[in-house]
DRENDO-1510 file (C-alpha; in Angstrom, 1 decimal, always signed):
<recs>
REC; n; res; u; v; w
REC; 1; MET; +0.0; +0.0; +0.0 .
REC; 2; GLU; +1.4; +3.4; -1.0 .
REC; 3; MET; +2.2; +5.6; +2.0 .
REC; 4; LYS; +0.8; +9.1; +2.1 .
REC; 5; LYS; +3.5; +11.7; +1.6 .
REC; 6; GLU; +3.5; +14.3; +4.5 .
REC; 7; ARG; +3.5; +17.9; +3.4 .
REC; 8; GLY; +4.3; +19.3; +6.9 .
REC; 9; ARG; +3.5; +19.1; +10.6 .
REC; 10; VAL; +0.7; +21.1; +12.1 .
REC; 11; LEU; -0.3; +21.9; +15.7 .
REC; 12; ILE; -3.9; +22.7; +16.4 .
REC; 13; VAL; -4.6; +24.6; +19.6 .
REC; 14; ASP; -8.3; +24.9; +20.6 .
REC; 15; ASP; -10.2; +24.2; +23.8 .
REC; 16; ASP; -13.2; +22.9; +21.7 .
REC; 17; PRO; -12.7; +19.2; +21.1 .
REC; 18; LEU; -15.1; +19.2; +18.1 .
REC; 19; MET; -13.1; +22.1; +16.5 .
REC; 20; ARG; -9.8; +20.3; +17.2 .
REC; 21; GLY; -11.0; +17.1; +15.6 .
REC; 22; LEU; -12.5; +18.9; +12.6 .
REC; 23; LEU; -9.3; +20.8; +11.8 .
REC; 24; SER; -7.2; +17.7; +12.4 .
REC; 25; ASP; -9.3; +15.6; +10.1 .
REC; 26; MET; -9.3; +18.3; +7.4 .
REC; 27; LEU; -5.5; +18.8; +7.4 .
REC; 28; TYR; -4.7; +15.1; +7.7 .
REC; 29; ASN; -7.2; +13.5; +5.3 .
REC; 30; VAL; -7.5; +16.2; +2.7 .
REC; 31; GLY; -4.2; +18.1; +3.0 .
REC; 32; SER; -1.9; +15.2; +3.9 .
REC; 33; TYR; -0.4; +17.1; +6.9 .
REC; 34; LYS; +0.7; +15.3; +10.0 .
REC; 35; THR; -1.3; +16.9; +12.9 .
REC; 36; ASP; -0.9; +17.3; +16.6 .
REC; 37; VAL; -3.4; +18.9; +19.0 .
REC; 38; ALA; -3.3; +20.9; +22.2 .
REC; 39; VAL; -6.3; +21.5; +24.5 .
REC; 40; ASP; -5.4; +25.1; +25.4 .
REC; 41; GLY; -2.7; +27.7; +25.2 .
REC; 42; PHE; -0.5; +26.3; +27.9 .
REC; 43; ASP; -0.6; +22.9; +26.5 .
REC; 44; GLY; +0.3; +24.3; +23.1 .
REC; 45; ILE; +3.3; +26.2; +24.5 .
REC; 46; GLY; +4.6; +23.0; +26.0 .
REC; 47; LYS; +4.3; +21.1; +22.7 .
REC; 48; ILE; +6.0; +23.9; +20.8 .
REC; 49; LYS; +9.0; +23.7; +23.2 .
REC; 50; ASN; +9.4; +20.0; +22.7 .
REC; 51; ASN; +8.5; +19.5; +19.0 .
REC; 52; GLU; +9.0; +21.0; +15.5 .
REC; 53; TYR; +6.0; +22.3; +13.7 .
REC; 54; ASP; +5.6; +24.0; +10.3 .
REC; 55; ILE; +2.3; +25.8; +11.2 .
REC; 56; VAL; +0.2; +26.4; +14.3 .
REC; 57; PHE; -3.6; +26.9; +14.1 .
REC; 58; ALA; -4.8; +28.6; +17.3 .
REC; 59; ASP; -8.3; +29.7; +18.4 .
REC; 60; MET; -8.5; +33.4; +19.5 .
REC; 61; SER; -10.9; +32.7; +22.4 .
REC; 62; MET; -9.5; +30.2; +24.9 .
REC; 63; PRO; -9.5; +29.9; +28.7 .
REC; 64; ARG; -6.4; +30.4; +30.8 .
REC; 65; LEU; -4.3; +31.7; +27.9 .
REC; 66; ASN; -6.2; +33.4; +25.1 .
REC; 67; GLY; -5.1; +33.4; +21.5 .
REC; 68; MET; -3.4; +36.8; +21.6 .
REC; 69; ASP; -1.3; +36.0; +24.6 .
REC; 70; PHE; -0.5; +32.5; +23.2 .
REC; 71; LEU; +0.7; +34.2; +20.0 .
REC; 72; LYS; +3.0; +36.5; +22.0 .
REC; 73; GLU; +4.5; +33.5; +23.9 .
REC; 74; ILE; +5.1; +31.6; +20.7 .
REC; 75; LYS; +7.0; +34.5; +19.2 .
REC; 76; LYS; +9.3; +34.6; +22.3 .
REC; 77; ILE; +10.1; +30.9; +21.7 .
REC; 78; ASN; +10.3; +31.0; +17.9 .
REC; 79; SER; +9.8; +34.3; +16.2 .
REC; 80; SER; +9.5; +32.7; +12.7 .
REC; 81; MET; +6.9; +30.2; +13.7 .
REC; 82; PRO; +3.8; +30.7; +11.4 .
REC; 83; VAL; +0.6; +31.1; +13.4 .
REC; 84; VAL; -2.9; +31.1; +11.9 .
REC; 85; ILE; -5.5; +32.7; +14.1 .
REC; 86; ILE; -9.1; +31.2; +14.2 .
REC; 87; THR; -11.7; +33.8; +14.9 .
REC; 88; GLY; -15.3; +34.8; +14.3 .
REC; 89; ILE; -16.2; +37.6; +11.8 .
REC; 90; SER; -17.4; +39.7; +14.8 .
REC; 91; SER; -13.7; +39.7; +16.0 .
REC; 92; VAL; -12.1; +41.0; +12.9 .
REC; 93; ASP; -10.5; +43.8; +14.9 .
REC; 94; MET; -8.9; +41.3; +17.1 .
REC; 95; ALA; -7.5; +39.5; +14.0 .
REC; 96; VAL; -6.0; +42.8; +12.8 .
REC; 97; ASN; -4.2; +43.1; +16.2 .
REC; 98; ALA; -3.1; +39.5; +15.9 .
REC; 99; MET; -1.6; +40.1; +12.5 .
REC; 100; LYS; +0.3; +43.1; +13.9 .
REC; 101; GLU; +1.7; +40.8; +16.7 .
REC; 102; GLY; +3.0; +38.4; +14.1 .
REC; 103; ALA; +0.2; +36.1; +13.0 .
REC; 104; GLN; +0.7; +34.7; +9.5 .
REC; 105; ASP; -3.0; +34.6; +8.6 .
REC; 106; PHE; -6.5; +34.2; +10.0 .
REC; 107; ILE; -9.6; +32.1; +9.2 .
REC; 108; THR; -13.1; +32.9; +10.2 .
REC; 109; LYS; -15.8; +30.6; +11.6 .
REC; 110; PRO; -17.5; +28.8; +9.9 .
REC; 111; PHE; -14.7; +27.9; +7.5 .
REC; 112; ARG; -14.4; +25.8; +4.4 .
REC; 113; ILE; -12.1; +22.8; +3.9 .
REC; 114; ASP; -10.5; +24.4; +0.8 .
REC; 115; THR; -9.8; +27.6; +2.7 .
REC; 116; VAL; -7.9; +25.8; +5.5 .
REC; 117; ILE; -5.9; +23.7; +3.0 .
REC; 118; SER; -5.1; +26.7; +0.8 .
REC; 119; ILE; -3.7; +28.6; +3.8 .
REC; 120; ALA; -1.6; +25.7; +5.0 .
REC; 121; ASP; -0.3; +25.0; +1.5 .
REC; 122; ARG; +0.6; +28.7; +1.0 .
REC; 123; ILE; +2.4; +29.0; +4.3 .
REC; 124; THR; +4.4; +25.8; +3.9 .
REC; 125; GLY; +5.3; +26.9; +0.4 .
REC; 126; GLU; +6.5; +30.2; +1.7 .
REC; 127; ARG; +8.6; +28.5; +4.4 .
REC; 128; LYS; +10.3; +26.3; +1.8 .
REC; 129; LEU; +11.0; +29.3; -0.3 .
REC; 130; LEU; +12.4; +31.1; +2.7 .
REC; 131; ASN; +14.6; +28.2; +3.6 .
REC; 132; LEU; +16.0; +28.0; +0.1 .
REC; 133; ASN; +16.7; +31.8; +0.2 .
REC; 134; LYS; +18.6; +31.4; +3.5 .
REC; 135; ILE; +21.0; +29.1; +1.6 .
REC; 136; ALA; +21.2; +31.6; -1.2 .
REC; 137; VAL; +22.9; +35.0; -1.1 .
REC; 138; LYS; +21.9; +37.4; +1.7 .
REC; 139; ASP; +20.6; +40.0; -0.7 .
REC; 140; ASP; +18.1; +37.5; -2.3 .
REC; 141; TYR; +17.0; +36.4; +1.2 .
REC; 142; GLU; +16.3; +40.0; +2.3 .
REC; 143; ALA; +14.4; +40.6; -0.9 .
REC; 144; SER; +12.2; +37.6; -0.1 .
REC; 145; VAL; +11.6; +38.9; +3.4 .
REC; 146; GLY; +10.7; +42.3; +2.0 .
REC; 147; LYS; +8.2; +40.7; -0.3 .
REC; 148; LEU; +6.6; +38.8; +2.5 .
REC; 149; LYS; +6.4; +41.9; +4.6 .
REC; 150; ALA; +4.7; +43.7; +1.6 .
REC; 151; GLU; +2.2; +40.9; +1.3 .
REC; 152; LEU; +1.5; +41.1; +5.1 .
REC; 153; SER; +1.0; +44.9; +4.8 .
REC; 154; LYS; -1.5; +44.4; +1.9 .
REC; 155; LYS; -3.3; +41.7; +3.9 .
REC; 156; LEU; -3.6; +44.1; +6.9 .
REC; 157; GLN; -5.1; +46.7; +4.6 .
REC; 158; GLU; -7.6; +44.2; +3.2 .
REC; 159; ILE; -8.6; +43.2; +6.8 .
REC; 160; GLY; -9.1; +46.8; +7.7 .
REC; 161; ILE; -11.3; +47.4; +4.7 .
REC; 162; PHE; -13.2; +44.2; +5.3 .
REC; 163; GLN; -13.8; +45.2; +9.0 .
REC; 164; SER; -15.2; +48.6; +7.9 .
REC; 165; ILE; -17.5; +46.9; +5.3 .
REC; 166; SER; -18.6; +44.3; +7.9 .
REC; 167; THR; -19.6; +47.1; +10.2 .
REC; 168; GLU; -21.5; +48.8; +7.4 .
REC; 169; LEU; -23.3; +45.6; +6.5 .
REC; 170; ASP; -24.4; +45.1; +10.1 .
REC; 171; GLY; -25.9; +48.5; +10.1 .
REC; 172; LEU; -28.1; +47.8; +7.1 .
REC; 173; CYS; -31.5; +46.5; +8.3 .
REC; 174; ASP; -33.3; +46.7; +4.9 .
REC; 175; ASN; -32.4; +44.2; +2.2 .
REC; 176; LYS; -33.1; +46.7; -0.5 .
REC; 177; GLU; -30.3; +48.9; +1.0 .
REC; 178; ILE; -28.0; +45.9; +1.0 .
REC; 179; PHE; -28.8; +45.0; -2.6 .
REC; 180; GLU; -27.9; +48.6; -3.6 .
REC; 181; SER; -24.8; +48.8; -1.4 .
REC; 182; ILE; -23.2; +45.4; -1.9 .
REC; 183; VAL; -21.7; +46.3; -5.3 .
REC; 184; ALA; -20.1; +49.5; -4.0 .
REC; 185; MET; -18.6; +47.6; -1.1 .
REC; 186; ALA; -17.2; +44.9; -3.3 .
REC; 187; SER; -15.7; +47.4; -5.7 .
REC; 188; LYS; -13.9; +49.1; -2.8 .
REC; 189; LEU; -12.8; +45.8; -1.3 .
REC; 190; PHE; -11.4; +44.2; -4.5 .
REC; 191; ALA; -10.4; +47.4; -6.4 .
REC; 192; VAL; -12.4; +46.4; -9.5 .
REC; 193; LYS; -13.8; +48.8; -12.2 .
REC; 194; GLU; -16.8; +46.6; -13.1 .
REC; 195; ALA; -19.1; +44.8; -10.7 .
REC; 196; SER; -22.8; +43.8; -10.4 .
REC; 197; PHE; -25.1; +42.0; -8.0 .
REC; 198; GLY; -28.3; +40.2; -9.1 .
REC; 199; ALA; -31.0; +38.1; -7.5 .
REC; 200; ILE; -32.1; +34.8; -9.2 .
REC; 201; GLU; -35.6; +35.1; -10.5 .
REC; 202; ASN; -37.4; +33.0; -13.1 .
REC; 203; GLY; -34.3; +31.8; -14.9 .
REC; 204; HIS; -32.7; +35.3; -14.9 .
REC; 205; LEU; -30.2; +37.2; -12.8 .
REC; 206; LYS; -32.2; +40.3; -12.0 .
REC; 207; ILE; -29.5; +43.0; -11.6 .
REC; 208; LYS; -30.0; +45.0; -8.4 .
REC; 209; GLY; -26.9; +47.2; -8.6 .
REC; 210; THR; -24.0; +47.8; -10.9 .
REC; 211; ILE; -20.7; +49.7; -11.2 .
REC; 212; GLY; -18.9; +50.2; -14.6 .
REC; 213; THR; -21.5; +48.2; -16.5 .
REC; 214; MET; -25.0; +48.8; -17.9 .
REC; 215; ALA; -26.0; +45.2; -17.3 .
REC; 216; LYS; -29.7; +44.6; -16.5 .
REC; 217; ASP; -31.5; +41.3; -16.4 .
REC; 218; ILE; -29.3; +38.5; -17.7 .
REC; 219; SER; -30.4; +35.0; -18.8 .
REC; 220; ILE; -28.8; +32.3; -16.6 .
REC; 221; ALA; -29.0; +29.6; -19.3 .
REC; 222; ASN; -25.6; +28.8; -21.0 .
REC; 223; SER; -23.7; +31.3; -18.9 .
REC; 224; ILE; -21.2; +31.1; -16.1 .
REC; 225; PHE; -24.1; +31.5; -13.7 .
REC; 226; GLU; -25.3; +28.0; -14.4 .
REC; 227; ASN; -22.1; +26.6; -12.9 .
REC; 228; VAL; -22.2; +28.9; -10.0 .
REC; 229; ILE; -25.7; +27.8; -9.1 .
REC; 230; LYS; -25.1; +24.1; -9.8 .
REC; 231; LYS; -21.8; +23.9; -7.9 .
REC; 232; LYS; -22.7; +26.5; -5.3 .
REC; 233; THR; -19.3; +28.0; -5.4 .
REC; 234; PHE; -17.3; +30.6; -7.3 .
REC; 235; CYS; -16.5; +30.4; -11.0 .
REC; 236; LEU; -13.7; +32.3; -12.7 .
REC; 237; ALA; -14.1; +33.1; -16.4 .
REC; 238; SER; -10.8; +33.8; -18.3 .
REC; 239; LEU; -9.9; +36.2; -21.1 .
REC; 240; GLY; -11.6; +35.4; -24.4 .
REC; 241; GLU; -14.7; +33.9; -22.8 .
REC; 242; ILE; -18.1; +35.5; -23.2 .
REC; 243; SER; -18.9; +38.3; -20.7 .
REC; 244; PRO; -22.2; +37.7; -19.0 .
REC; 245; HIS; -22.6; +41.5; -18.7 .
REC; 246; ASN; -22.7; +42.4; -22.3 .
REC; 247; GLY; -22.0; +39.3; -24.5 .
REC; 248; SER; -18.6; +40.5; -25.7 .
REC; 249; LEU; -15.3; +38.8; -25.3 .
REC; 250; LEU; -13.7; +39.2; -21.8 .
REC; 251; THR; -10.6; +41.4; -21.7 .
REC; 252; SER; -10.1; +40.6; -18.0 .
REC; 253; PRO; -11.0; +37.7; -15.7 .
REC; 254; PHE; -14.6; +37.6; -14.6 .
REC; 255; LEU; -15.3; +36.3; -11.0 .
REC; 256; SER; -18.8; +35.2; -10.0 .
REC; 257; VAL; -19.5; +34.4; -6.4 .
REC; 258; PRO; -22.8; +32.9; -5.0 .
REC; 259; LEU; -24.8; +34.2; -2.1 .
REC; 260; THR; -26.7; +31.3; -0.4 .
REC; 261; ILE; -29.4; +30.8; +2.1 .
REC; 262; ASN; -30.1; +27.2; +3.4 .
REC; 263; ASN; -27.6; +26.0; +0.9 .
REC; 264; GLU; -29.5; +27.4; -2.1 .
REC; 265; VAL; -28.1; +30.1; -4.3 .
REC; 266; PHE; -30.3; +33.2; -4.3 .
REC; 267; GLY; -28.0; +35.8; -5.7 .
REC; 268; ILE; -24.6; +36.3; -7.5 .
REC; 269; LEU; -21.9; +38.9; -7.1 .
REC; 270; ASN; -19.8; +39.5; -10.2 .
REC; 271; LEU; -16.4; +41.2; -10.2 .
REC; 272; SER; -14.3; +42.1; -13.2 .
REC; 273; ASN; -11.6; +44.4; -14.6 .
REC; 274; LYS; -9.3; +44.8; -11.6 .
REC; 275; ALA; -7.7; +48.2; -11.4 .
REC; 276; ASP; -4.1; +46.8; -11.5 .
REC; 277; GLY; -4.9; +44.6; -14.5 .
REC; 278; THR; -4.1; +41.3; -12.7 .
REC; 279; THR; -6.2; +38.2; -12.2 .
REC; 280; PHE; -7.9; +37.3; -9.0 .
REC; 281; THR; -5.6; +35.6; -6.5 .
REC; 282; ASP; -6.6; +32.7; -4.3 .
REC; 283; ASP; -6.6; +35.0; -1.3 .
REC; 284; GLU; -8.9; +37.5; -3.1 .
REC; 285; ILE; -11.3; +34.7; -4.1 .
REC; 286; ARG; -11.3; +33.5; -0.5 .
REC; 287; LEU; -12.0; +37.0; +0.7 .
REC; 288; ALA; -14.8; +37.3; -1.9 .
REC; 289; LEU; -16.4; +34.1; -0.6 .
REC; 290; THR; -16.2; +35.4; +3.0 .
REC; 291; PHE; -17.7; +38.7; +1.9 .
REC; 292; ALA; -20.5; +37.0; +0.1 .
REC; 293; GLU; -21.2; +34.8; +3.1 .
REC; 294; LYS; -21.3; +37.8; +5.4 .
REC; 295; ALA; -23.7; +39.6; +3.1 .
REC; 296; ALA; -25.9; +36.5; +2.7 .
REC; 297; MET; -26.1; +36.1; +6.5 .
REC; 298; ARG; -27.2; +39.8; +6.8 .
REC; 299; ILE; -29.8; +39.4; +4.1 .
REC; 300; GLU; -31.1; +36.2; +5.7 .
REC; 301; ASN; -31.3; +37.7; +9.2 .
REC; 302; ASN; -33.1; +40.7; +7.8 .
REC; 303; ALA; -35.6; +38.5; +6.0 .
REC; 304; LEU; -36.2; +36.4; +9.1 .
REC; 305; TYR; -36.6; +39.5; +11.2 .
REC; 306; GLU; -39.1; +41.0; +8.7 .
REC; 307; VAL; -41.2; +37.8; +8.8 .
REC; 308; PHE; -41.0; +37.6; +12.6 .
REC; 309; TYR; -41.8; +41.3; +13.0 .
REC; 310; ALA; -44.8; +41.0; +10.5 .
REC; 311; ASN; -46.2; +38.0; +12.4 .
REC; 312; LEU; -45.7; +39.8; +15.7 .
REC; 313; MET; -47.4; +43.0; +14.4 .
REC; 314; ASN; -50.3; +40.9; +13.1 .
REC; 315; THR; -50.7; +39.1; +16.4 .
REC; 316; LEU; -50.8; +42.4; +18.3 .
REC; 317; LYS; -53.2; +43.9; +15.9 .
REC; 318; SER; -55.5; +40.9; +16.4 .
REC; 319; LEU; -55.4; +41.6; +20.1 .
REC; 320; VAL; -56.5; +45.2; +19.5 .
REC; 321; ILE; -59.3; +44.0; +17.1 .
REC; 322; SER; -60.5; +41.5; +19.8 .
REC; 323; ILE; -60.7; +44.3; +22.3 .
REC; 324; GLU; -62.7; +46.5; +20.0 .
REC; 325; ALA; -64.9; +43.6; +19.1 .
REC; 326; ARG; -65.8; +43.4; +22.9 .
REC; 327; ASP; -66.6; +47.1; +22.9 .
REC; 328; PRO; -68.4; +48.1; +19.7 .
REC; 329; TYR; -68.6; +51.7; +20.8 .
REC; 330; THR; -64.8; +52.1; +20.6 .
REC; 331; LYS; -64.5; +50.4; +17.2 .
REC; 332; HIS; -61.5; +51.9; +15.2 .
REC; 333; HIS; -60.7; +54.1; +18.2 .
REC; 334; SER; -57.1; +52.9; +18.2 .
REC; 335; GLU; -56.7; +53.7; +14.5 .
REC; 336; ARG; -58.1; +57.2; +14.9 .
REC; 337; VAL; -55.8; +57.9; +17.9 .
REC; 338; SER; -52.8; +56.8; +15.7 .
REC; 339; LEU; -53.9; +59.0; +12.8 .
REC; 340; TYR; -54.7; +62.1; +14.9 .
REC; 341; SER; -51.4; +61.7; +16.7 .
REC; 342; LEU; -49.5; +61.6; +13.4 .
REC; 343; GLN; -51.3; +64.8; +12.3 .
REC; 344; ILE; -50.0; +66.5; +15.4 .
REC; 345; ALA; -46.5; +65.1; +14.8 .
REC; 346; ASP; -46.6; +66.6; +11.3 .
REC; 347; VAL; -47.5; +70.0; +12.6 .
REC; 348; MET; -44.6; +69.7; +15.2 .
REC; 349; ASN; -42.2; +68.5; +12.5 .
REC; 350; LEU; -41.2; +65.4; +14.4 .
REC; 351; GLY; -38.7; +63.0; +12.8 .
REC; 352; ALA; -39.4; +59.7; +11.0 .
REC; 353; GLU; -38.4; +57.6; +14.1 .
REC; 354; ASP; -41.0; +59.4; +16.3 .
REC; 355; LYS; -43.6; +59.1; +13.7 .
REC; 356; ASP; -43.0; +55.4; +13.3 .
REC; 357; ALA; -43.4; +54.9; +17.0 .
REC; 358; ILE; -46.6; +57.0; +17.0 .
REC; 359; ARG; -48.0; +55.1; +14.1 .
REC; 360; PHE; -47.9; +51.7; +15.8 .
REC; 361; GLY; -47.9; +52.9; +19.4 .
REC; 362; GLY; -51.1; +54.8; +18.9 .
REC; 363; TYR; -52.7; +51.7; +17.5 .
REC; 364; LEU; -51.5; +49.7; +20.5 .
REC; 365; HIS; -52.2; +52.2; +23.2 .
REC; 366; ASP; -55.2; +50.4; +24.7 .
REC; 367; ILE; -53.9; +46.9; +24.2 .
REC; 368; GLY; -53.9; +46.4; +28.0 .
REC; 369; LYS; -57.7; +46.4; +28.0 .
REC; 370; ILE; -57.5; +42.8; +27.0 .
REC; 371; GLY; -57.0; +42.2; +30.7 .
REC; 372; VAL; -60.0; +44.2; +31.8 .
REC; 373; ARG; -63.3; +42.3; +32.5 .
REC; 374; ASP; -66.2; +42.8; +30.0 .
REC; 375; THR; -68.5; +43.8; +32.8 .
REC; 376; VAL; -66.2; +46.8; +33.5 .
REC; 377; LEU; -65.1; +47.5; +29.9 .
REC; 378; VAL; -68.7; +47.8; +28.5 .
REC; 379; LYS; -70.5; +48.9; +31.6 .
REC; 380; PRO; -73.3; +51.3; +30.6 .
REC; 381; GLY; -73.3; +53.3; +33.9 .
REC; 382; MET; -70.7; +54.9; +36.2 .
REC; 383; LEU; -67.9; +52.8; +37.4 .
REC; 384; THR; -67.4; +52.0; +41.1 .
REC; 385; PRO; -64.1; +52.9; +42.8 .
REC; 386; GLU; -63.0; +49.3; +42.5 .
REC; 387; GLU; -63.9; +49.2; +38.8 .
REC; 388; THR; -62.1; +52.5; +38.2 .
REC; 389; THR; -59.0; +51.0; +39.8 .
REC; 390; GLU; -59.3; +48.0; +37.4 .
REC; 391; ILE; -59.7; +50.0; +34.3 .
REC; 392; ARG; -56.7; +52.2; +35.3 .
REC; 393; LEU; -54.5; +49.1; +35.2 .
REC; 394; HIS; -54.8; +48.8; +31.4 .
REC; 395; PRO; -51.7; +51.0; +30.7 .
REC; 396; VAL; -49.5; +48.7; +32.9 .
REC; 397; ILE; -51.1; +45.5; +31.6 .
REC; 398; GLY; -50.3; +46.7; +28.0 .
REC; 399; TYR; -46.8; +47.7; +29.0 .
REC; 400; ASN; -46.3; +44.2; +30.5 .
REC; 401; ILE; -47.5; +42.6; +27.3 .
REC; 402; LEU; -45.0; +44.4; +25.2 .
REC; 403; GLU; -42.0; +44.6; +27.6 .
REC; 404; PRO; -40.8; +41.0; +27.1 .
REC; 405; LEU; -40.8; +41.4; +23.3 .
REC; 406; LYS; -38.0; +44.0; +23.4 .
REC; 407; PHE; -39.1; +45.3; +20.0 .
REC; 408; PHE; -41.1; +48.4; +20.9 .
REC; 409; PRO; -39.3; +50.6; +23.4 .
REC; 410; ASP; -40.8; +53.9; +22.1 .
REC; 411; GLU; -44.3; +52.4; +21.5 .
REC; 412; MET; -44.3; +51.1; +25.1 .
REC; 413; ASP; -44.0; +54.7; +26.2 .
REC; 414; ILE; -47.3; +55.5; +24.5 .
REC; 415; VAL; -49.0; +52.4; +25.9 .
REC; 416; ARG; -47.9; +53.1; +29.5 .
REC; 417; TYR; -48.1; +56.9; +29.7 .
REC; 418; HIS; -51.0; +58.0; +27.5 .
REC; 419; HIS; -53.2; +58.6; +30.6 .
REC; 420; GLU; -50.5; +60.7; +32.4 .
REC; 421; LYS; -51.4; +64.4; +32.9 .
REC; 422; PHE; -49.1; +67.3; +32.4 .
REC; 423; ASP; -49.7; +68.5; +36.0 .
REC; 424; GLY; -48.8; +65.1; +37.4 .
REC; 425; SER; -52.4; +64.0; +38.4 .
REC; 426; GLY; -52.6; +61.2; +35.9 .
REC; 427; TYR; -51.9; +57.5; +36.1 .
REC; 428; PRO; -50.3; +54.9; +36.4 .
REC; 429; ASP; -47.1; +56.7; +37.5 .
REC; 430; GLY; -48.1; +60.2; +38.3 .
REC; 431; LEU; -45.5; +61.7; +35.9 .
REC; 432; ALA; -45.6; +65.4; +35.1 .
REC; 433; GLY; -44.3; +67.8; +32.5 .
REC; 434; ASP; -41.3; +66.7; +30.4 .
REC; 435; ASP; -41.0; +63.5; +32.5 .
REC; 436; ILE; -43.8; +62.2; +30.3 .
REC; 437; PRO; -42.4; +61.2; +26.9 .
REC; 438; LEU; -43.3; +63.6; +24.1 .
REC; 439; ILE; -45.0; +61.0; +22.0 .
REC; 440; ALA; -47.1; +59.9; +25.0 .
REC; 441; ARG; -48.1; +63.5; +25.6 .
REC; 442; ILE; -49.2; +63.8; +22.0 .
REC; 443; ALA; -51.2; +60.5; +22.2 .
REC; 444; ALA; -53.0; +61.8; +25.3 .
REC; 445; VAL; -54.4; +64.7; +23.4 .
REC; 446; ALA; -55.5; +62.6; +20.4 .
REC; 447; ASP; -56.9; +59.9; +22.7 .
REC; 448; THR; -58.9; +62.4; +24.8 .
REC; 449; TYR; -60.3; +64.2; +21.7 .
REC; 450; ASP; -61.5; +60.9; +20.2 .
REC; 451; ALA; -63.0; +59.7; +23.4 .
REC; 452; MET; -65.0; +63.0; +23.7 .
REC; 453; THR; -66.2; +62.9; +20.1 .
REC; 454; SER; -67.2; +59.2; +20.2 .
REC; 455; SER; -70.4; +57.8; +21.7 .
REC; 456; ARG; -70.0; +55.5; +24.7 .
REC; 457; PRO; -72.5; +53.2; +26.5 .
REC; 458; TYR; -72.9; +55.8; +29.3 .
REC; 459; ARG; -73.0; +59.0; +27.2 .
REC; 460; ASN; -73.3; +60.4; +23.6 .
REC; 461; SER; -70.5; +62.3; +21.8 .
REC; 462; ILE; -70.2; +65.8; +23.0 .
REC; 463; GLY; -69.2; +67.0; +19.5 .
REC; 464; HIS; -66.2; +68.7; +18.0 .
REC; 465; ASP; -66.7; +72.2; +19.2 .
REC; 466; ILE; -67.2; +71.3; +22.9 .
REC; 467; ALA; -64.3; +68.8; +22.7 .
REC; 468; ILE; -62.0; +71.6; +21.4 .
REC; 469; LYS; -63.1; +73.9; +24.2 .
REC; 470; GLU; -62.3; +71.1; +26.8 .
REC; 471; LEU; -58.9; +70.6; +25.3 .
REC; 472; LYS; -58.2; +74.4; +25.5 .
REC; 473; THR; -59.4; +74.4; +29.1 .
REC; 474; GLY; -57.1; +71.5; +30.0 .
REC; 475; SER; -54.0; +73.1; +28.4 .
REC; 476; SER; -51.1; +73.2; +30.8 .
REC; 477; SER; -53.0; +71.2; +33.4 .
REC; 478; GLN; -54.1; +67.9; +31.8 .
REC; 479; PHE; -52.3; +68.5; +28.5 .
REC; 480; GLU; -49.2; +70.3; +27.3 .
REC; 481; GLY; -50.4; +73.6; +25.8 .
REC; 482; GLU; -48.0; +73.5; +22.8 .
REC; 483; ILE; -49.4; +70.1; +21.8 .
REC; 484; VAL; -53.0; +71.3; +22.1 .
REC; 485; LEU; -52.1; +74.3; +19.8 .
REC; 486; ALA; -50.5; +71.9; +17.3 .
REC; 487; PHE; -53.7; +69.8; +17.4 .
REC; 488; LEU; -55.8; +72.9; +16.6 .
REC; 489; GLN; -53.7; +73.3; +13.4 .
REC; 490; THR; -54.4; +69.7; +12.2 .
REC; 491; PRO; -57.3; +69.0; +9.7 .
REC; 492; VAL; -59.2; +67.2; +12.5 .
REC; 493; GLY; -58.5; +69.9; +15.0 .
REC; 494; LYS; -59.8; +72.5; +12.6 .
REC; 495; GLY; -63.0; +70.5; +12.1 .
REC; 496; GLU; -62.2; +70.0; +8.4 .
REC; 497; GLU; -62.5; +66.2; +8.8 .
REC; 498; ARG; -63.6; +63.5; +11.2 .
REC; 499; LEU; -62.0; +60.2; +10.6 .
REC; 500; LEU; -64.9; +57.8; +11.0 .
REC; 501; LEU; -63.2; +54.5; +10.3 .
</recs>
């Protein structure tokens, strides 16, 4: 039986036994490397002192001796020992520091087999070259060292750019924004003059963003995209092949990288015409795959969030509908409070964030009435003191319904504080003045107006004119005067419309 030829000896340092075993299997079975493992940094230091290794793979996050301190200790023992840091994308800044401390490279979790093997092969190749150069003349050796330093400097620059782009991606919560931004980010990261990103729809790549090309919708059939989708990995078209962007012959390499969700390709990023005129290196392709993976994760998270948020909104709206179904006299009350409050917000020139909170918070403001008994909620006569106490619990009940969800911090202010009064005589917390959140003070005016102009089991509507008079009377006591003045300038406040929904 033919013996497997060893390509080098590798030490894997990781406190996670699954990760140690995975890397060891990858490097031994696929890369033909002899592997050794250490359970933590101290164990690794001991093995390095007693054995010879060509490469060390070390996790950044380890107990007792973390990856950074482990790296520093290795450099004290053998300054030329190549160390590859294993980190998460969220720790790219730590990877930058590790490279400055002497790390040869870094890989991010989750990683691909070909990425690990490629890094190991490159490093062992560089070490063999370096060893040959040591035997050669000193000038050639120094030139090789200078080349390696230049490559390291370039890699640090790429990491810095990637870190900036990762942060920018994390800040984009709308997938349309990501579709529009991903091309500009890739162009910056890979210094290409031509780039596009498209989503796969009905046998076509629907182009969502471009730089340096007028490409629009491209048929997938008989193109490089077929292989990208089939193999679920990158494809690199060479000079002389057909350009998917315009159908002409390529004058520079064309790289297509898939974006996947649940192992299905949903989009493709295309890069071509590098500014320096060179082809895409293995490192650049690896970086492109990492970038595409990061973008796909952001897009998937946004999509999941949107689905979850929509379902949550629908559930909460169903609760409001169920409340209004119990009390037909207040049907659509919540919608009117939301709309009136938005009209006030327009007059006061509030920002989009406040308006968004008012839009949904106004709709939810009485959601706590789900916890009030029907005999109290729809009682035709005056409430007893005990019943009054019960009905006054609905802001707190509503707040407690929303609080565990962690999605609606501003909307919760409206739910809890819309019955607070400017002079401090309201409930449930007896807040006064500016201690009451502004959007809750606005909702209080809208809520009171709609209550006065709606018929209830125990009284008829008092009409617009008397309601306006009551609001003016309550200025600076029950309500903030500035908000009442703003309400008077709205279409509803002027009596020009009454939103009977």
